[in-house]
C-alpha positions, -999 to +999 in steps of 0.1 A: +224+334+125+235+311+151+256+282+133+252+252+146+273+216+142+254+191+120+272+158+118+260+129+087+253+098+102+281+076+092+269+042+072+258+014+092+287-011+095+278-050+087+289-057+126+277-099+125+299-105+095+328-086+110+323-102+147+323-136+133+352-126+110+373-117+140+360-149+164+368-174+136+405-155+131+415-156+168+402-192+172+421-202+143+455-184+154+453-200+188+447-236+175+475-230+150+500-217+177+489-240+205+492-271+176+530-258+169+538-255+202+527-286+212+544-305+184+574-293+197+575-318+222+564-349+197+586-376+198+617-377+172+617-406+145+649-411+152+657-433+183+689-456+192+690-488+193+669-512+219+675-545+228+652-572+213+643-584+248+634-546+256+613-543+225+595-578+230+586-568+267+550-556+268+554-534+298+581-512+276+562-485+260+568-483+220+586-454+201+551-445+186+539-436+220+548-402+236+557-405+272+529-397+297+534-362+306+510-336+332+525-305+317+505-283+295+523-288+263+524-328+270+486-329+274+481-301+246+498-325+226+483-356+234+450-343+227+459-324+191+482-353+178+479-382+194+446-386+215+451-418+235+431-412+265+396-404+267+381-370+273+353-354+292+334-325+280+310-306+299+286-280+292+282-247+309+252-226+313+245-200+342+253-166+349+281-137+345+282-106+367+306-076+358+310-053+388+328-022+377+323+015+379+300+013+407+276-011+389+266-049+388+255-062+353+242-094+352+240-115+320+231-152+311+264-172+299+268-207+280+299-224+274+320-257+268+348-269+287+372-302+278+396-321+304+413-353+306+412-375+339+450-379+333+460-343+332+456-314+355+446-290+326+410-282+314+403-255+286+372-236+283+353-213+260+325-191+272+302-163+262+280-143+277+247-133+262+242-097+246+228-071+270+214-039+262+225-014+290+211+021+299+229+053+298+235+052+336+266+025+334+292+043+312+283+079+294+300+110+288+294+143+274+309+177+258+296+208+247+309+223+217+296+257+199+267+252+218+257+218+209+259+189+236+276+157+226+265+127+244+282+091+240+272+062+260+274+024+258+243+007+244+251-030+245+280-057+250+289-090+257+320-109+267+337-139+249+368-158+267+392-188+260+410-201+290+431-232+303+427-238+341+452-260+365+439-279+394+467-290+416+443-318+430+430-336+402+444-372+407+426-368+444+393-353+435+369-349+461+338-325+464+357-294+462+383-286+437+403-255+431+422-243+401+437-214+388+436-204+345+450-177+323+436-168+290+423-140+269+387-121+271+371-102+242+345-077+249+324-067+221+306-029+230+282-011+206+283+027+215+261+052+201+267+093+203+241+117+198+240+157+197+216+182+207+214+220+208+194+251+198+197+272+166+174+303+156+167+326+127+151+361+121+117+363+097+096+397+098+120+409+127+110+381+152+134+356+165+126+319+160+145+290+180+142+254+173+159+222+184+188+203+165+206+173+166+200+137+167+222+102+164+261+112+155+278+076+155+269+043+163+306+023+167+315-010+177+346-018+195+361-050+200+384-050+235+408-074+247+418-082+284+441-105+299+422-130+321+438-145+351+413-162+372+409-187+402+378-205+411+367-240+421+343-269+412+320-286+440+313-325+430+333-323+399+327-361+395+290-358+395+267-355+361+260-321+373+284-299+393+285-261+404+315-242+390+326-207+400+355-183+385+364-147+391+391-125+374+398-092+375+396-076+338+399-042+321+385-032+287+396+000+265+366+017+246+376+054+232+345+065+212+353+092+186+326+110+168+343+137+145+355+168+171+348+152+205+363+119+217+351+101+247+368+075+268+341+048+278+366+024+290+362+004+321+375-023+347+365-044+371+357-080+385+341-106+364+323-136+382+313-164+365+290-190+388+279-218+363+263-255+363+286-279+347+270-309+329+294-340+317+289-359+290 
């Protein structure tokens, strides 16, 4: 009788709980590191003696007020420690397109942005909506002992945190370019199946039947550096148009017992969004 490989399906993972814990951990570590870094620029309690006339001069900044700074650290310090200036909050909504491996995948996307009118830096966190994919995007197969193992990406979505710098923030016209950096996370849900045939003999006759089915259903969280360029049209209006483009790459290795599949990909991440100010 012809032997065939039958792999037991692994227990289903609690994807939602794992994803939430990882996102909260990433955001928490980012906020903590930024707060510590920004605190390095905080003014010291010790200050030299100052003439009474200078102290009483209303045009002289007090020791408790940090000196204005347009650097990234200075802006983060004011936002996190001493917010002494108004902040603009933008609600982002639109689409996201990933052009990779000869395919263009479009997904709805939402996000939120924060920036100060006195600083060239702005900050954004955004995410695409989970999308179910067909096997045409990324797939692979291998034959082992007469059994065909096939792997593909079942669904995925992207989440990123970025800081953008605009050199013309103080003289904002109808077109404002910017450049940014950050980190992008892609949650990739893979699936692995098997298919084959087996036979047996009964009363001198040989019977053949189909074997196989689901083998594995793993979820990978892949991270990529995010360096992007973009622009905003009519940034001073209530509703404006924003566009960003970045080149990203995500590792995605799927192992199902004997075979191992590389379903990683890289390409352009395009994000046209409507930006609503509050």
